[in-house]
VOBA-1610 file (N, C-alpha, C; in pm, whole numbers, padded with zeros to 5 digits, always signed):
BEGIN
Met+00258-01065-02015Met+00195-00961-01883Met+00096-00874-01949Ile+00009-00829-01858Ile-00119-00804-01854Ile-00077-00642-01878Asp-00077-00560-01983Asp-00046-00376-02015Asp-00146-00332-01897Gln-00312-00370-01945Gln-00420-00302-01890Gln-00474-00348-01817Pro-00407-00421-01641Pro-00517-00499-01544Pro-00672-00479-01573Leu-00689-00350-01583Leu-00882-00318-01479Leu-00906-00296-01657Thr-01039-00364-01653Thr-01139-00353-01800Thr-01192-00171-01769Asp-01260-00140-01897Asp-01261-00056-01875Asp-01418-00003-01789Gln-01525-00085-01767Gln-01590-00067-01679Gln-01528-00065-01542Gln-01445-00129-01486Gln-01386-00136-01392Gln-01360+00001-01326Leu-01280+00030-01479Leu-01218+00216-01462Leu-01311+00312-01449Ala-01353+00306-01550Ala-01552+00358-01513Ala-01589+00379-01392Leu-01627+00272-01333Leu-01652+00216-01207Leu-01628+00391-01083Ile-01488+00288-01113Ile-01352+00352-00917Ile-01385+00522-00996Lys-01330+00572-01147Lys-01340+00696-01134Lys-01461+00753-01092Ser-01568+00701-01105Ser-01716+00789-01105Ser-01731+00811-00974Cys-01687+00752-00848Cys-01679+00663-00732Cys-01574+00748-00658Ala-01492+00850-00703Ala-01328+00861-00652Ala-01424+01021-00522Val-01510+01067-00614Val-01543+01201-00490Val-01656+01143-00431Glu-01711+01101-00439Glu-01809+01052-00301Glu-01763+00980-00205Ala-01613+00889-00218Ala-01551+00858-00147Ala-01477+00949-00084Glu-01441+01022-00114Glu-01360+01158-00054Glu-01428+01199+00008Asp-01636+01243+00019Asp-01658+01250+00120Asp-01714+01139+00207Leu-01680+01040+00144Leu-01770+00953+00295Leu-01604+00899+00366Gly-01486+00950+00304Gly-01387+00937+00370Gly-01333+00781+00379Gln-01382+00716+00323Gln-01368+00547+00276Gln-01399+00510+00135Leu-01376+00399+00156Leu-01407+00323-00006Leu-01570+00334-00060His-01575+00361-00170His-01679+00376-00202His-01813+00233-00202Pro-01890+00227-00112Pro-01982+00081-00132Pro-01909+00003-00272Lys-01986+00049-00410Lys-01936+00004-00509Lys-01812-00032-00490Val-01701+00021-00470Val-01616-00015-00591Val-01539-00119-00470Leu-01559-00114-00262Leu-01519-00213-00209Leu-01613-00343-00228Gln-01698-00341-00262Gln-01785-00465-00315Gln-01673-00517-00426Leu-01653-00420-00554Leu-01516-00485-00610Leu-01417-00564-00621Cys-01372-00468-00449Cys-01276-00484-00463Cys-01330-00646-00337His-01400-00696-00302His-01448-00830-00309His-01399-00947-00362Asp-01527-00893-00501Asp-01597-00991-00580Asp-01440-01013-00693Glu-01359-00832-00712Glu-01238-00928-00730Glu-01102-00994-00685Gln-01128-01026-00496Gln-01046-01064-00433Gln-00864-00971-00411Trp-00940-00793-00421Trp-00852-00743-00443Trp-00720-00754-00285Phe-00854-00777-00195Phe-00744-00788-00038Phe-00692-00921+00008Lys-00687-01010-00083Lys-00620-01092-00082Lys-00546-01174-00165Leu-00503-01047-00259Leu-00414-01097-00328Leu-00309-01150-00349Phe-00246-01156-00233Phe-00137-01230-00142Phe-00129-01362-00074Val-00242-01375-00106Val-00358-01498+00043Val-00302-01647-00146Pro-00200-01723-00073Pro-00189-01815-00106Pro-00331-01889-00183Glu-00319-01983-00250Glu-00456-02057-00327Glu-00547-02189-00213Val-00431-02230-00105Val-00487-02284-00056Val-00582-02267+00086Tyr-00561-02136+00099Tyr-00690-02055+00182Tyr-00744-02017+00073Gly-00778-02036-00088Gly-00885-01933-00094Gly-00852-01804-00176Gly-00715-01831-00192Gly-00625-01681-00228Gly-00633-01702-00392Pro-00638-01580-00482Pro-00623-01611-00611Pro-00539-01614-00654Gly-00400-01701-00619Gly-00329-01762-00747Gly-00216-01569-00717Lys-00214-01528-00798Lys-00150-01401-00791Lys+00020-01374-00724Lys+00092-01348-00813Lys+00251-01359-00769Lys+00286-01202-00831Leu+00379-01223-00745Leu+00432-01019-00719Leu+00454-00946-00821Pro+00509-00997-00980Pro+00534-00921-01024Pro+00352-00921-01129Glu+00214-00958-01129Glu+00151-00941-01144Glu+00060-00807-01089Ile+00105-00879-00915Ile-00041-00758-00820Ile+00093-00667-00798Leu+00219-00622-00859Leu+00267-00495-00883Leu+00219-00430-01018Arg+00205-00438-01147Arg+00133-00389-01285Arg-00053-00379-01201Leu-00056-00465-01127Leu-00227-00427-01070Leu-00257-00353-01004Glu-00171-00290-00848Glu-00174-00198-00793Glu-00111-00003-00855Glu-00067-00074-00974Glu-00051+00048-01037Glu-00145+00125-01127Ala-00239+00014-01201Ala-00297+00080-01256Ala-00379+00150-01167Leu-00445+00090-01006Leu-00559+00068-00956Leu-00500+00192-00879Ala-00354+00278-00823Ala-00348+00395-00822Ala-00365+00485-00890Ser-00365+00445-01002Ser-00403+00552-01147Ser-00515+00606-01152Ala-00601+00510-01152Ala-00739+00533-01118Ala-00799+00611-01026Asp-00737+00597-00904Asp-00710+00624-00791Asp-00668+00664-00717Gly-00595+00755-00608Gly-00488+00694-00508Gly-00504+00622-00408Ser-00639+00643-00310Ser-00721+00602-00201Ser-00730+00434-00227Leu-00803+00413-00317Leu-00867+00279-00383Leu-00648+00225-00402Gly-00587+00239-00487Gly-00439+00176-00471Gly-00425+00166-00364Trp-00372+00275-00281Trp-00285+00283-00141Trp-00360+00179-00046Thr-00531+00189-00021Thr-00565+00116+00037Thr-00624-00093+00017Val-00592-00170-00141Val-00589-00233-00154Val-00429-00276-00146Thr-00386-00163-00189Thr-00213-00235-00146Thr-00139-00232-00037Leu-00162-00193+00091Leu-00174-00218+00211Leu-00266-00333+00269Cys-00371-00357+00263Cys-00423-00423+00322Cys-00440-00584+00239Gly-00392-00547+00088Gly-00372-00648+00026Gly-00248-00738+00087Gly-00153-00622+00124Gly+00015-00658+00158Gly-00028-00757+00272Ala-00130-00693+00386Ala-00084-00726+00508Ala-00164-00900+00539Ala-00274-00872+00445Ala-00288-01083+00418Ala-00142-01145+00337Trp-00027-01068+00313Trp+00072-01127+00276Trp+00069-01206+00416Phe+00080-01196+00569Phe+00089-01233+00642Phe+00071-01448+00686Ala-00058-01478+00544Ala-00113-01613+00596Ala-00031-01711+00507Gly+00094-01656+00515Gly+00202-01746+00459Gly+00272-01811+00595Phe+00278-01786+00689Phe+00307-01673+00833Phe+00219-01728+00953Leu+00124-01784+00972Leu-00011-01818+01061Leu-00029-01942+01022Asp-00020-01972+01122Asp-00143-02123+01211Asp-00195-02175+01096Pro-00175-02281+01084Pro-00206-02276+00936Pro-00421-02365+00930Glu-00467-02363+01089Glu-00567-02397+01138Glu-00689-02296+01136Leu-00555-02136+01192Leu-00614-02012+01229Leu-00640-01930+01082Ala-00554-01988+00971Ala-00520-01914+00855Ala-00687-01974+00745Lys-00712-02113+00788Lys-00861-02167+00721Lys-00977-02050+00726Val-00970-02083+00925Val-01100-01987+00952Val-01105-01852+00927Ile-00979-01782+00926Ile-00961-01606+00902Ile-01035-01605+00758Phe-00981-01653+00649Phe-00909-01667+00469Phe-01078-01684+00465Arg-01147-01815+00522Arg-01310-01892+00465Arg-01400-01732+00469Asp-01381-01608+00522Asp-01456-01527+00464Asp-01451-01441+00323Pro-01510-01441+00246Pro-01519-01395+00167Pro-01479-01254+00127Lys-01518-01179+00247Lys-01511-01027+00273Lys-01372-01007+00357Val-01316-01085+00411Val-01126-01115+00499Val-01142-00953+00433Cys-01102-00874+00514Cys-00979-00764+00480Cys-00923-00758+00587Phe-00731-00756+00553Phe-00682-00676+00747Phe-00629-00565+00693Ala-00601-00499+00786Ala-00580-00354+00854Ala-00402-00370+00950Gly-00400-00280+00942Gly-00258-00278+01090Gly-00151-00172+01095Ser-00047-00222+01126Ser+00048-00146+01136Ser+00246-00173+01193Gly+00229-00096+01083Gly+00386-00160+01113Gly+00464-00166+01260Ala+00441-00020+01327Ala+00447+00031+01397Ala+00496-00072+01530Val+00532-00105+01626Val+00562-00137+01793Val+00460-00069+01864Gly+00371-00066+01863Gly+00280+00018+01979Gly+00198-00086+02067Gly+00222-00191+02117Gly+00186-00245+02185Gly+00213-00291+02330Thr+00184-00385+02410Thr+00277-00558+02437Thr+00183-00622+02483Ala+00257-00742+02444Ala+00147-00883+02458Ala+00247-00961+02621Arg+00159-00974+02689Arg+00161-01067+02859Arg+00144-01190+02813Ala+00199-01331+02799Ala+00186-01414+02864Ala+00136-01438+02974Lys-00055-01487+02951Lys-00102-01512+03013Lys-00176-01647+02986Gly-00113-01762+03081Gly-00179-01872+03075Gly-00139-02010+02922Asp-00245-01987+02859Asp-00195-02054+02685Asp-00173-01940+02601Gly-00194-01813+02625Gly-00185-01739+02529Gly-00135-01597+02546Tyr-00183-01473+02567Tyr-00103-01354+02542Tyr-00252-01226+02597Glu-00229-01107+02682Glu-00279-01078+02714Glu-00222-00884+02638Ile-00313-00877+02592Ile-00260-00775+02508Ile-00352-00625+02504Asn-00247-00516+02477Asn-00264-00343+02511Asn-00208-00233+02441Gly-00233-00190+02377Gly-00175-00079+02291Gly-00254-00030+02204His-00204+00078+02153His-00252+00185+02058His-00149+00191+01923Trp-00210+00164+01803Trp-00174+00203+01632Trp-00173+00261+01580Lys-00123+00376+01499Lys-00223+00410+01359Lys-00187+00371+01288Tyr-00252+00426+01213Tyr-00193+00465+01034Tyr-00256+00308+00981Ala-00378+00268+01025Ala-00455+00133+01013Ala-00494+00165+00855Ser-00417+00190+00727Ser-00562+00172+00618Ser-00642+00062+00605Gly-00759+00143+00556Gly-00903+00037+00548Gly-00945+00014+00712Ala-00905+00034+00785Ala-00967+00028+00906Ala-01085+00052+00905Leu-01184+00145+00846Leu-01323+00117+00845Leu-01451-00079+00798His-01346-00106+00691His-01416-00224+00663His-01334-00325+00690Ala-01173-00351+00809Ala-01144-00411+00812Ala-01219-00519+00905Thr-01144-00651+00875Thr-01259-00772+00960Thr-01085-00831+01011Ile-00971-00833+01032Ile-00856-00897+01107Ile-00814-00693+01096Phe-00732-00761+01227Phe-00600-00638+01247Phe-00451-00659+01318Thr-00329-00680+01246Thr-00249-00716+01295Thr-00160-00594+01379Ala-00153-00653+01449Ala-00006-00549+01540Ala+00066-00605+01628Asn+00182-00518+01644Asn+00363-00584+01656Asn+00341-00581+01826Cys+00416-00657+01870Cys+00399-00601+02013Cys+00533-00627+02087Ile+00544-00624+02190Ile+00650-00607+02266Ile+00658-00689+02357Leu+00778-00829+02361Leu+00662-00965+02411Leu+00697-00936+02571His+00600-00976+02685His+00618-01005+02851His+00616-01149+02938Asp+00674-01101+03016Asp+00646-01254+03101Asp+00541-01280+03179Glu+00528-01367+03236Glu+00338-01354+03291Glu+00346-01254+03433Asn+00519-01183+03499Asn+00492-01111+03587Asn+00524-00926+03532Gly+00491-00919+03337Gly+00490-00795+03329Gly+00625-00749+03254Val+00729-00869+03322Val+00868-00761+03217Val+00932-00817+03127Glu+00994-00722+03061Glu+00964-00699+02917Glu+01102-00841+02865Lys+01064-00943+02797Lys+01170-01034+02746Lys+01225-01001+02634Leu+01326-01063+02669Leu+01486-01025+02605Leu+01571-01135+02542Asp+01638-01114+02400Asp+01646-01228+02322Asp+01829-01230+02389Ala+01918-01269+02324Ala+02052-01372+02372Ala+02096-01168+02377Asp+02056-01112+02287Asp+02140-00935+02236Asp+02101-00835+02367Gly+02020-00888+02418Gly+01950-00781+02515Gly+01867-00698+02424Gln+01818-00800+02330Gln+01688-00627+02276Gln+01602-00712+02297Asn+01468-00653+02299Asn+01302-00686+02328Asn+01280-00766+02200Ile+01141-00899+02257Ile+01076-00995+02131Ile+01048-00904+02098Ile+00968-00882+01958Ile+00866-00849+01967Ile+00806-00921+01822Lys+00612-01002+01855Lys+00554-01096+01808Lys+00469-00947+01773Ser+00444-01057+01605Ser+00303-00974+01566Ser+00123-01077+01551Phe+00059-01029+01618Phe-00070-01081+01638Phe-00168-01098+01546Ile-00308-01119+01560Ile-00415-01129+01457Ile-00513-01098+01548Leu-00554-00990+01550Leu-00651-00928+01615Leu-00804-00941+01566Lys-00926-00991+01604Lys-01054-00934+01514Lys-01151-00795+01561Lys-01176-00780+01459Lys-01265-00675+01446Lys-01282-00593+01577Glu-01368-00750+01630Glu-01452-00696+01789Glu-01380-00686+01850Glu-01253-00753+01888Glu-01209-00717+01966Glu-01058-00562+01976Val-01128-00479+01845Val-01000-00364+01917Val-01160-00294+01898Ser-01084-00148+01906Ser-01190+00000+01909Ser-01025+00070+01895Leu-01180+00191+01744Leu-01141+00253+01620Leu-01103+00392+01652Cys-01048+00465+01618Cys-00978+00587+01662Cys-00949+00705+01597Pro-01060+00761+01553Pro-01075+00825+01441Pro-01036+00899+01461Gly-00898+00982+01342Gly-00815+01069+01389Gly-00749+01035+01251Trp-00798+01047+01110Trp-00780+01058+00985Trp-00739+01150+00928Asp-00729+01275+00954Asp-00780+01432+00943Asp-00611+01418+00832Tyr-00619+01413+00730Tyr-00517+01464+00660Tyr-00555+01447+00481Phe-00484+01607+00425Phe-00520+01620+00299Phe-00568+01513+00191Gly-00474+01419+00237Gly-00471+01340+00117Gly-00479+01202+00133Leu-00517+01127+00063Leu-00547+00979+00088Leu-00692+00928+00168Val-00732+01032+00166Val-00897+01016+00219Val-00959+00921+00186Ala-00969+00853+00133Ala-01078+00757+00137Ala-00997+00639+00211Thr-00872+00609+00245Thr-00805+00531+00313Thr-00845+00518+00466Gly-00912+00593+00458Gly-00976+00542+00640Gly-00919+00508+00703Ser-00754+00555+00703Ser-00646+00509+00800Ser-00621+00562+00912His-00746+00526+01026His-00753+00559+01135His-00655+00471+01205Ala-00633+00511+01308Ala-00571+00422+01416Ala-00681+00244+01549Phe-00607+00215+01572Phe-00722+00205+01629Phe-00610+00173+01799Glu-00658+00053+01939Glu-00638+00039+02014Glu-00688-00083+02064Val-00634-00151+02205Val-00706-00286+02281Val-00619-00264+02328His-00761-00324+02434His-00743-00298+02626His-00738-00431+02713His-00646-00521+02799His-00668-00666+02844His-00734-00751+02764Gln-00715-00780+02611Gln-00768-00862+02541Gln-00691-00952+02551Leu-00764-01052+02573Leu-00660-01219+02583Leu-00721-01274+02412Val-00540-01306+02386Val-00552-01374+02267Val-00509-01500+02283Pro-00579-01643+02230Pro-00443-01774+02245Pro-00317-01713+02183Ala-00211-01830+02190Ala-00095-01810+02149Ala-00099-01860+01988Asn-00214-01894+01888Asn-00189-01945+01782Asn-00188-01860+01696Arg-00224-01717+01805Arg-00337-01575+01670Arg-00092-01499+01689Ser-00058-01523+01742Ser+00100-01494+01694Ser+00140-01521+01611Phe+00218-01433+01507Phe+00285-01507+01413Phe+00464-01470+01382Glu+00552-01460+01276Glu+00625-01404+01308Glu+00694-01385+01142Ile+00694-01282+01116Ile+00701-01314+00916Ile+00855-01322+00884Asn+00883-01369+00772Asn+00985-01446+00781Asn+01104-01513+00843Ala+00938-01560+00899Ala+01005-01723+00973Ala+00985-01830+00902Asn+00828-01948+00939Asn+00826-02078+00890Asn+00763-02034+00809Leu+00831-02047+00687Leu+00620-02020+00587Leu+00562-02188+00625Ser+00373-02119+00661Ser+00340-02262+00686Ser+00247-02289+00537Val+00320-02248+00438Val+00237-02337+00331Val+00357-02327+00179Glu+00369-02358+00100Glu+00450-02333-00051Glu+00366-02337-00101Asn+00468-02216-00148Asn+00384-02075-00281Asn+00485-02017-00280Glu+00501-02086-00476Glu+00615-01982-00533Glu+00604-01872-00513Gly+00739-01820-00493Gly+00808-01700-00506Gly+00747-01648-00318Phe+00631-01655-00242Phe+00614-01642-00096Phe+00689-01538-00059Asp+00873-01636-00055Asp+00933-01589+00036Asp+01097-01501-00023Tyr+00969-01407-00109Tyr+01103-01255-00191Tyr+01068-01139-00066Pro+01113-01144-00022Pro+01182-01061+00118Pro+01092-00956+00106Phe+01070-00896+00257Phe+00940-00826+00269Phe+00956-00674+00274Leu+01133-00650+00268Leu+01092-00539+00289Leu+01140-00491+00130Gln+01196-00531+00035Gln+01160-00513-00115Gln+01033-00519-00136Leu+00935-00613-00089Leu+00778-00610-00090Leu+00739-00517-00088Ala+00774-00486+00029Ala+00708-00312+00095Ala+00710-00197+00005Glu+00872-00183-00017Glu+00896-00118-00069Glu+00841-00082-00264Thr+00868-00198-00278Thr+00824-00204-00463Thr+00662-00205-00445Thr+00598-00229-00357Thr+00438-00196-00383Thr+00395-00019-00335Leu+00518+00032-00287Leu+00449+00163-00248Leu+00483+00280-00339Ala+00566+00176-00445Ala+00648+00283-00566Ala+00542+00295-00626Val+00487+00188-00665Val+00400+00160-00822Val+00263+00252-00744Asn+00225+00258-00649Asn+00134+00377-00583Asn+00172+00521-00666Ser+00304+00580-00618Ser+00385+00641-00667Ser+00303+00706-00802Leu+00381+00590-00864Leu+00382+00590-01000Leu+00276+00581-01098Gly+00187+00519-01008Gly+00031+00507-01073Gly-00069+00682-01050Met-00037+00761-00963Met-00051+00847-00924Met+00000+00983-00977Ala+00097+00963-01023Ala+00153+01022-01155Ala+00152+01045-01258Lys+00093+00893-01312Lys+00057+00936-01432Lys-00085+00938-01447His-00099+00921-01323His-00347+01026-01295His-00265+01182-01372Phe-00208+01180-01228Phe-00137+01373-01282Phe-00105+01369-01481Leu+00005+01311-01516Leu+00025+01334-01602Leu-00139+01385-01737Glu-00198+01300-01674Glu-00314+01292-01773Glu-00385+01385-01753Trp-00387+01488-01667Trp-00510+01592-01664Trp-00369+01750-01735Val-00275+01718-01695Val-00195+01835-01708Val-00177+01944-01816Glu-00188+01818-01916Glu-00186+01944-02072Glu-00314+01976-02061Asp-00437+01937-02070Asp-00550+01949-02092Asp-00586+02073-01987Leu-00540+02073-01875Leu-00532+02199-01841Leu-00454+02336-01806Phe-00292+02294-01852Phe-00285+02377-01942Phe-00296+02465-02090Gln-00375+02359-02159Gln-00420+02461-02256Gln-00566+02494-02285Gln-00625+02462-02151Gln-00766+02580-02081Gln-00716+02758-02062Arg-00582+02681-02020Arg-00495+02857-01962Arg-00515+02877-02107Ser-00410+02895-02188Ser-00354+02975-02251Ser-00405+02944-02422Gly-00580+02861-02382Gly-00656+02892-02485Gly-00734+03047-02538Asn-00736+03144-02388Asn-00713+03271-02416Asn-00580+03423-02478Lys-00503+03295-02528Lys-00350+03314-02578Lys-00325+03405-02469Arg-00329+03432-02373Arg-00217+03498-02252Arg-00081+03477-02201Phe-00048+03275-02274Phe+00080+03299-02323Phe+00150+03339-02461Asn+00240+03359-02486Asn+00360+03373-02628Asn+00392+03202-02680Glu+00446+03198-02778Glu+00552+03087-02848Glu+00576+03019-02773His+00732+03104-02724His+00830+03112-02666His+00772+03024-02521Gln+00642+03061-02471Gln+00611+02970-02317Gln+00544+02894-02344Leu+00416+02880-02453Leu+00428+02772-02495Leu+00440+02631-02513Ala+00565+02653-02538Ala+00702+02588-02633Ala+00740+02545-02492His+00796+02647-02419His+00863+02583-02265His+00771+02470-02217Phe+00668+02503-02170Phe+00558+02380-02142Phe+00574+02265-02160Gln+00534+02300-02336Gln+00562+02183-02403Gln+00668+02082-02373Asn+00807+02119-02348Asn+00930+02095-02336Asn+00961+02022-02185Glu+00898+02084-02141Glu+00861+02019-01985Glu+00833+01891-01950Tyr+00696+01911-02000Tyr+00622+01832-02021Tyr+00609+01714-02037Ile+00712+01689-02171Ile+00743+01614-02245Ile+00883+01540-02181Gln+00929+01644-02163Gln+01096+01575-02038Gln+00982+01495-01893Cys+00948+01525-01865Cys+00888+01455-01706Cys+00822+01322-01797Lys+00743+01315-01886Lys+00700+01216-01948Lys+00754+01116-01960His+00880+01166-01990His+01005+01041-02060His+01091+01044-01989Asp+01063+01095-01855Asp+01167+01052-01731Asp+01055+00984-01617Leu+00929+01002-01663Leu+00913+00885-01535Leu+00845+00738-01636Glu+00844+00777-01732Glu+00877+00616-01779Glu+00995+00589-01814Leu+01123+00625-01820Leu+01249+00511-01787Leu+01262+00528-01661Ala+01194+00541-01584Ala+01254+00555-01443Ala+01150+00425-01418Arg+01026+00435-01424Arg+00985+00285-01491Arg+00984+00192-01547Thr+01082+00167-01657Thr+01155+00076-01686Thr+01261+00012-01623Asn+01324+00136-01569Asn+01397+00069-01478Asn+01419+00015-01380Phe+01285+00042-01330Phe+01233-00028-01182Phe+01177-00124-01258Tyr+01067-00187-01304Tyr+01024-00311-01373Tyr+01156-00433-01372Lys+01209-00336-01443Lys+01324-00449-01523Lys+01417-00493-01421Thr+01437-00401-01331Thr+01524-00446-01217Thr+01453-00493-01090Phe+01355-00537-01106Phe+01231-00615-01026Phe+01252-00756-01071Asp+01187-00699-01231Asp+01186-00831-01301Asp+01331-00951-01270Leu+01447-00886-01301Leu+01583-00968-01259Leu+01551-01050-01100Ser+01490-00997-00991Ser+01489-01072-00890Ser+01458-01145-00870Trp+01318-01113-00932Trp+01221-01204-00916Trp+01209-01385-01010Lys+01316-01286-01098Lys+01339-01442-01165Lys+01423-01515-01120Ser+01550-01465-01038Ser+01611-01473-01031Ser+01580-01577-00888Leu+01502-01578-00780Leu+01407-01565-00653Leu+01327-01709-00726Ile+01277-01682-00831Ile+01205-01815-00901Ile+01319-01946-00938Asp+01401-01883-01025Asp+01466-01928-01079Asp+01633-02062-01017Glu+01710-01980-00889Glu+01838-02025-00805Glu+01760-02010-00666Gln+01620-01976-00618Gln+01584-01940-00493Gln+01674-01900-00385Glu+01722-01804-00444Glu+01779-01694-00372Glu+01800-01569-00469Ile+01803-01416-00413Ile+01856-01281-00464Ile+01959-01279-00390Glu+02037-01214-00454Glu+02210-01157-00425Glu+02162-00978-00346Pro+02232-00969-00252Pro+02235-00905-00219Pro+02223-00822-00245Gly+02344-00773-00359Gly+02371-00654-00383Gly+02228-00597-00519Leu+02121-00750-00568Leu+02064-00721-00626Leu+01934-00630-00565Leu+01929-00676-00416Leu+01792-00649-00293Leu+01812-00492-00335Asp+01959-00489-00317Asp+02004-00328-00291Asp+01924-00236-00436Glu+01942-00266-00540Glu+01934-00229-00698Glu+01818-00198-00689Val+01720-00279-00591Val+01527-00323-00630Val+01524-00199-00511Ser+01585-00235-00402Ser+01526-00082-00237Ser+01549+00056-00382Leu+01726+00040-00431Leu+01698+00176-00468Leu+01614+00285-00621Ala+01601+00133-00733Ala+01521+00128-00845Ala+01354+00211-00750Ser+01287+00129-00625Ser+01200+00203-00596Ser+01173+00370-00517Arg+01319+00399-00489Arg+01272+00473-00401Arg+01317+00647-00488Lys+01408+00525-00627Lys+01414+00672-00727Lys+01297+00705-00811Leu+01173+00551-00821Leu+01069+00552-00923Leu+00990+00685-00838Ala+00955+00627-00689Ala+00879+00737-00540Ala+00926+00884-00579His+01055+00939-00537His+01016+01024-00526His+01067+01135-00665Leu+01132+01032-00786Leu+01101+01156-00949Leu+00937+01185-00937Ser+00811+01036-00927Ser+00710+01055-00927Ser+00634+01149-00836Arg+00738+01265-00783Arg+00674+01318-00658Arg+00750+01469-00711Lys+00860+01457-00765Lys+00883+01558-00818Lys+00831+01636-00985Ile+00792+01533-01047Ile+00756+01594-01163Ile+00601+01630-01171Thr+00532+01582-01017Thr+00372+01659-01022Thr+00412+01843-00947Asp+00541+01801-00877Asp+00558+01947-00813Asp+00646+02017-00929Ala+00690+02023-01073Ala+00692+02077-01179Ala+00650+02094-01229Leu+00509+02060-01267Leu+00423+02069-01357Leu+00309+02137-01273Phe+00313+02145-01155Phe+00139+02160-01035Phe+00161+02317-01108Pro+00214+02387-01132Pro+00245+02539-01117Pro+00195+02591-01269Tyr+00177+02471-01404Tyr+00133+02522-01498Tyr-00032+02498-01477Cys-00081+02437-01413Cys-00223+02368-01385Cys-00333+02501-01391Gly-00280+02590-01297Gly-00382+02719-01288Gly-00418+02701-01150Leu-00494+02821-01132Leu-00602+02759-01013Leu-00694+02623-00977Glu-00722+02556-01102Glu-00765+02459-01025Glu-00719+02349-01026Ala-00603+02385-01001Ala-00482+02280-00961Ala-00535+02291-00791Ala-00527+02405-00741Ala-00562+02406-00625Ala-00679+02410-00521Lys-00814+02398-00643Lys-00912+02397-00541Lys-00962+02278-00536Lys-00979+02234-00410Lys-00924+02096-00335Lys-01043+02003-00415Gln-01201+02057-00473Gln-01278+02006-00514Gln-01244+01901-00679Thr-01113+01970-00711Thr-01075+01880-00881Thr-01026+01785-00866Thr-00995+01689-00931Thr-00932+01534-00980Thr-00786+01582-00965Ile-00783+01689-00991Ile-00612+01697-01006Ile-00536+01714-00873Asn-00653+01780-00818Asn-00586+01833-00662Asn-00543+01720-00576Arg-00670+01682-00629Arg-00652+01506-00518Arg-00604+01444-00557Ile-00490+01428-00681Ile-00427+01300-00710Ile-00284+01411-00658Trp-00310+01530-00656Trp-00189+01604-00616Trp-00182+01620-00470Arg-00307+01583-00326Arg-00226+01550-00239Arg-00204+01462-00203Asp-00339+01321-00261Asp-00278+01175-00228Asp-00174+01146-00227Leu-00086+01192-00346Leu+00115+01186-00399Leu+00167+01204-00281His+00155+01372-00271His+00229+01379-00187His+00129+01395+00021Thr+00069+01295+00003Thr+00038+01183+00171Thr+00109+01107+00170Ala+00136+01032+00082Ala+00173+00861+00022Ala+00318+00947+00014Ser+00351+00984+00007Ser+00530+01027+00005Ser+00564+01040+00149Gln+00471+01053+00231Gln+00548+01030+00378Gln+00571+00938+00457His+00560+00848+00369His+00594+00673+00415His+00740+00698+00463Ala+00761+00608+00600Ala+00913+00611+00636Ala+01017+00523+00527Leu+00914+00409+00449Leu+01006+00448+00353Leu+01067+00448+00264Leu+01001+00544+00181Leu+01005+00667+00123Leu+01058+00760+00102Thr+01120+00777+00250Thr+01189+00903+00241Thr+01321+00965+00180Phe+01353+00859+00187Phe+01459+00870+00161Phe+01482+00814-00013Glu+01578+00945-00099Glu+01611+00892-00218Glu+01770+00709-00239Lys+01762+00780-00167Lys+01934+00673-00184Lys+01978+00650+00001
//
């Protein structure tokens, strides 16, 4: 496994563009081009559709590194690249057309925000979906809808529950609704989108974890744990980035002798403990995940108990990442509260990421 998935040149470019990206409210054009050149928005796309052929263990380490360089970049690649995982469940002919575009980028929402009414050989889509990371440069949008019959009556399954399906929408078929006005992850441009009376053919619908349309080792890793692990490594990366800044900022404050030896030692002990705790949680996370991955590859299945351990390790890692930044934040001085500083941006990004529903509870 590569310890540093990014080159020094890539890291320098990403970090040099982060401030301007936040001002733009979206990824910097140079970084966006890097994403396309490296196929980061196609991380999960099978090779048969022109994807890079990466597997989840490598992807997690890459997403951690991206988030450690810039939170908005890591989050956007994770959400857009993760949405492209749906490639495995799409109509093969449709997938070939979609992924022929070298700048293809998926965006979407996990929420059920619309309806799909049967219309002839297709559906009429209406709805509004929030928080589509990467919306400003996305070429494809995914949307979850409640199915209706041709008379507009909700279709129900055998248990009397609504039938939900996901749909593929092209960028020219959706209207963006600017509203990503949050203090962190600003450059993700996670705006809402809506659709009115849009007709789509039946092959634009799909169901995840249903029938795989491609043969790709490890592609059937359970979606819940795939989502939890990829989100967790983003929090981990941001926390590591935060730690890179804390010690220097504290030294700048203590350089004028305002703290006594006892206070200096107290900070150093807490800083060392936070770094140790984060590395320990990281080690446990990857150990647990790697076991689940090995089980899937070797045995073609993962025991439910092990999947539960992956979920717990993911949430613990995400929560600890936030907790250590909060523990060390007061030592950084007013520079950490100044919104133009790097450490403030990291803190804002991490706390915004912590609001994702999958990360709400630690247990």
